N, CA, C and O atoms as a MOPAC input file, in Angstrom:
PM7 MOZYME 1SCF
protein

 N    -46.30000 1   114.11000 1     8.83300 1
 C    -45.54900 1   113.77900 1     7.80200 1
 C    -45.90100 1   112.32100 1     7.31600 1
 O    -45.82700 1   111.35700 1     8.07800 1
 N    -46.27700 1   112.22700 1     6.03600 1
 C    -46.53100 1   110.80600 1     5.49300 1
 C    -45.32200 1   110.04100 1     5.15900 1
 O    -44.22500 1   110.57400 1     4.99200 1
 N    -45.58400 1   108.55900 1     5.04800 1
 C    -44.63400 1   107.73100 1     4.53700 1
 C    -44.85300 1   107.52900 1     3.07600 1
 O    -45.93700 1   107.46100 1     2.49700 1
 N    -43.62300 1   107.44300 1     2.55600 1
 C    -43.72700 1   107.26600 1     0.97300 1
 C    -44.20200 1   105.72300 1     0.77100 1
 O    -43.87600 1   104.79300 1     1.50900 1
 N    -44.98600 1   105.64300 1    -0.30900 1
 C    -45.48400 1   104.08800 1    -0.56200 1
 C    -44.49500 1   103.35700 1    -0.84300 1
 O    -44.78100 1   102.16100 1    -0.77100 1
 N    -43.31600 1   103.59500 1    -1.17100 1
 C    -42.27800 1   102.67700 1    -1.70200 1
 C    -41.57500 1   102.05400 1    -0.39900 1
 O    -40.85300 1   101.05900 1    -0.45400 1
 N    -41.86700 1   102.74800 1     0.76900 1
 C    -41.14300 1   102.41100 1     1.99800 1
 C    -42.05300 1   101.41500 1     3.01700 1
 O    -41.63300 1   100.88800 1     4.04800 1
 N    -43.29100 1   101.30900 1     2.50100 1
 C    -44.27700 1   100.67400 1     3.21400 1
 C    -43.74900 1    99.01600 1     3.22500 1
 O    -43.21800 1    98.51100 1     2.23600 1
 N    -43.95100 1    98.38900 1     4.30700 1
 C    -43.59500 1    96.86900 1     4.30500 1
 C    -45.03500 1    96.23600 1     4.43500 1
 O    -45.19100 1    95.15300 1     3.87200 1
 N    -45.94300 1    96.70100 1     5.00800 1
 C    -47.11600 1    95.84300 1     5.03900 1
 C    -47.51600 1    95.28200 1     3.58800 1
 O    -47.74600 1    96.01400 1     2.62600 1
 N    -47.56700 1    93.83600 1     3.56400 1
 C    -48.09800 1    93.07000 1     2.40400 1
 C    -46.94300 1    92.82200 1     1.56400 1
 O    -47.11500 1    92.08000 1     0.59600 1
 N    -45.71900 1    93.34800 1     1.78400 1
 C    -44.53300 1    93.20000 1     0.80700 1
 C    -43.94100 1    91.59400 1     1.18900 1
 O    -43.31800 1    90.87900 1     0.40400 1
 N    -44.24200 1    91.31700 1     2.32800 1
 C    -43.88100 1    89.77500 1     2.44500 1
 C    -44.45300 1    88.61000 1     1.66700 1
 O    -43.87400 1    87.53900 1     1.48300 1
 N    -45.73300 1    88.96500 1     1.20300 1
 C    -46.29100 1    87.96000 1     0.38700 1
 C    -45.86800 1    87.98100 1    -1.01800 1
 O    -46.35600 1    87.16100 1    -1.79600 1
 N    -45.01300 1    88.83400 1    -1.41000 1
 C    -44.75900 1    88.88800 1    -2.90300 1
 C    -43.64700 1    87.94600 1    -3.06000 1
 O    -42.93700 1    87.69100 1    -2.08700 1
 N    -43.41500 1    87.35200 1    -4.32600 1
 C    -42.57700 1    86.56000 1    -4.64400 1
 C    -41.09200 1    86.94300 1    -4.88400 1
 O    -40.81500 1    87.76500 1    -5.75700 1
 N    -40.29700 1    86.45900 1    -4.25300 1
 C    -38.85000 1    86.91600 1    -4.49700 1
 C    -38.15100 1    86.17300 1    -5.58200 1
 O    -38.45500 1    85.01300 1    -5.86100 1
 N    -37.21300 1    86.84200 1    -6.19600 1
 C    -36.56400 1    86.10600 1    -7.26500 1
 C    -35.10200 1    85.76200 1    -6.96100 1
 O    -34.36700 1    85.31900 1    -7.84400 1
 N    -34.68300 1    85.97400 1    -5.69200 1
 C    -33.47700 1    85.66600 1    -5.30000 1
 C    -33.58500 1    84.98800 1    -4.02700 1
 O    -34.28000 1    85.48600 1    -3.14200 1
 N    -32.87200 1    83.73100 1    -3.82000 1
 C    -32.99100 1    82.91900 1    -2.66300 1
 C    -31.68900 1    82.96200 1    -1.77700 1
 O    -30.56600 1    83.23200 1    -2.20100 1
 N    -31.99200 1    82.67900 1    -0.59300 1
 C    -30.81700 1    82.65000 1     0.30200 1
 C    -30.05400 1    81.29900 1     0.07200 1
 O    -30.64900 1    80.39200 1    -0.50900 1
 N    -28.92400 1    81.14400 1     0.44800 1
 C    -28.19000 1    79.88800 1     0.12400 1
 C    -28.72000 1    78.66200 1     0.93400 1
 O    -28.51000 1    77.53800 1     0.47900 1
 N    -29.36900 1    78.81100 1     2.06600 1
 C    -30.05500 1    77.76600 1     2.73400 1
 C    -31.34400 1    77.40800 1     2.16200 1
 O    -31.75600 1    76.25500 1     2.28600 1
 N    -32.03500 1    78.32200 1     1.52900 1
 C    -33.35900 1    78.05900 1     0.88700 1
 C    -32.97800 1    77.32500 1    -0.49200 1
 O    -33.73900 1    76.47100 1    -0.94700 1
 N    -31.89800 1    77.64100 1    -1.08600 1
 C    -31.23800 1    76.87900 1    -2.30600 1
 C    -31.05600 1    75.41000 1    -1.95000 1
 O    -31.58500 1    74.48000 1    -2.56000 1
 N    -30.22500 1    75.29800 1    -0.86400 1
 C    -29.98300 1    73.96200 1    -0.33000 1
 C    -31.19300 1    73.02300 1     0.01700 1
 O    -31.24100 1    71.83000 1    -0.28100 1
 N    -32.17300 1    73.72900 1     0.69300 1
 C    -33.40100 1    72.88900 1     0.87700 1
 C    -34.18300 1    72.44500 1    -0.32800 1
 O    -34.76900 1    71.36500 1    -0.40100 1
 N    -34.14300 1    73.38400 1    -1.29100 1
 C    -34.87300 1    72.87000 1    -2.70700 1
 C    -34.05900 1    71.83400 1    -3.12100 1
 O    -34.59500 1    70.73300 1    -3.25100 1
 N    -32.82900 1    71.95400 1    -3.36600 1
 C    -32.04200 1    70.83800 1    -3.79700 1
 C    -31.94600 1    69.63200 1    -3.09600 1
 O    -31.64100 1    68.60000 1    -3.69400 1
 N    -32.16600 1    69.64500 1    -1.93200 1
 C    -32.23600 1    68.54500 1    -1.00300 1
 C    -33.51800 1    67.80700 1    -1.32200 1
 O    -33.48900 1    66.58500 1    -1.46700 1
 N    -34.62600 1    68.48400 1    -1.43600 1
 C    -35.88100 1    67.92800 1    -1.66300 1
 C    -35.83300 1    67.38400 1    -2.95600 1
 O    -36.49300 1    66.36100 1    -3.13800 1
 N    -35.14700 1    67.88300 1    -3.95900 1
 C    -35.10200 1    67.08800 1    -5.15600 1
 C    -34.21100 1    66.07700 1    -5.44900 1
 O    -34.26200 1    65.45700 1    -6.51100 1
 N    -33.22000 1    65.81900 1    -4.39400 1
 C    -32.22400 1    64.82900 1    -4.39000 1
 C    -31.03800 1    65.27000 1    -5.20300 1
 O    -30.35600 1    64.41300 1    -5.76600 1
 N    -30.78100 1    66.39400 1    -5.29200 1
 C    -29.55200 1    66.91200 1    -6.05900 1
 C    -28.58700 1    67.45800 1    -5.02600 1
 O    -27.48700 1    67.86300 1    -5.40300 1
 N    -28.91400 1    67.49400 1    -3.79800 1
 C    -27.86200 1    67.97400 1    -2.91600 1
 C    -27.80200 1    66.81100 1    -1.61000 1
 O    -28.74900 1    66.37400 1    -0.95500 1
 N    -26.43900 1    66.51000 1    -1.50000 1
 C    -26.33400 1    65.36600 1    -0.22900 1
 C    -25.54200 1    66.15100 1     0.87600 1
 O    -24.72800 1    67.02600 1     0.58200 1
 N    -25.82900 1    65.78600 1     2.15000 1
 C    -25.19200 1    66.26700 1     3.28400 1
 C    -23.65400 1    66.03300 1     2.88500 1
 O    -23.19200 1    65.04400 1     2.31700 1
 N    -23.03500 1    67.07500 1     3.28000 1
 C    -21.39500 1    66.97200 1     3.16500 1
 C    -20.86500 1    67.64200 1     1.85500 1
 O    -19.67000 1    67.90300 1     1.71900 1
 N    -21.77500 1    67.90200 1     0.92500 1
 C    -21.29900 1    68.60300 1    -0.14600 1
 C    -21.06800 1    70.15500 1    -0.08000 1
 O    -21.61600 1    70.77900 1     0.82800 1
 N    -20.40400 1    70.70900 1    -0.85600 1
 C    -20.00200 1    72.11700 1    -0.79400 1
 C    -21.18300 1    72.90100 1    -0.96000 1
 O    -22.08300 1    72.45100 1    -1.66900 1
 N    -21.33200 1    74.24600 1    -0.28700 1
 C    -22.34600 1    74.98200 1    -0.60400 1
 C    -21.99100 1    76.19100 1    -1.37600 1
 O    -22.72300 1    77.18100 1    -1.40000 1
 N    -20.84400 1    76.10800 1    -2.01800 1
 C    -20.40400 1    77.15300 1    -2.71600 1
 C    -20.69700 1    76.67500 1    -4.43400 1
 O    -20.50700 1    75.48500 1    -4.68500 1
 N    -21.07100 1    77.43000 1    -5.38000 1
 C    -21.15000 1    77.12200 1    -6.64100 1
 C    -22.47700 1    76.04200 1    -6.75400 1
 O    -22.39900 1    75.04800 1    -7.47600 1
 N    -23.54700 1    76.31600 1    -6.05600 1
 C    -24.74200 1    75.50300 1    -6.38600 1
 C    -25.48000 1    75.67200 1    -7.56200 1
 O    -25.46900 1    76.80200 1    -8.04800 1
 N    -26.05900 1    74.87700 1    -8.07200 1
 C    -26.77600 1    75.04700 1    -9.49900 1
 C    -27.88600 1    75.92600 1    -9.23600 1
 O    -28.26500 1    76.14600 1    -8.08600 1
 N    -28.42900 1    76.44100 1   -10.26400 1
 C    -29.57500 1    77.52200 1   -10.20900 1
 C    -30.79100 1    76.90500 1    -9.75100 1
 O    -30.92100 1    75.72600 1   -10.07900 1
 N    -31.73200 1    77.43200 1    -9.05600 1
 C    -32.89500 1    76.69900 1    -8.71600 1
 C    -34.19200 1    77.75400 1    -9.10300 1
 O    -33.94100 1    78.92900 1    -9.37300 1
 N    -35.29000 1    77.35000 1    -9.10700 1
 C    -36.39300 1    78.29600 1    -9.32800 1
 C    -36.93500 1    78.52400 1    -7.74700 1
 O    -36.94300 1    77.63600 1    -6.89500 1
 N    -37.31200 1    79.68600 1    -7.58000 1
 C    -38.00800 1    79.91100 1    -6.25600 1
 C    -39.35000 1    79.32800 1    -6.08700 1
 O    -40.16500 1    79.62500 1    -6.96000 1
 N    -39.70100 1    78.62500 1    -5.22000 1
 C    -41.08600 1    78.25300 1    -4.86000 1
 C    -41.92000 1    79.07000 1    -4.29300 1
 O    -41.62600 1    79.56100 1    -3.20300 1
 N    -43.26500 1    79.40600 1    -5.00000 1
 C    -44.23200 1    80.22900 1    -4.47500 1
 C    -44.73900 1    79.88100 1    -3.16000 1
 O    -45.60600 1    80.57500 1    -2.62900 1

């Protein structure tokens, strides 16, 4: 039995994701100087994902 093409994971990790995890957003904001340690992590401003 073969695997359906939509279920294959090989090469899928190289694709650009349009949703970031909270820690990824904090890293981007910290690099831009828009987040400082001790600030709350809820209600973060939107960011663009880095390729």
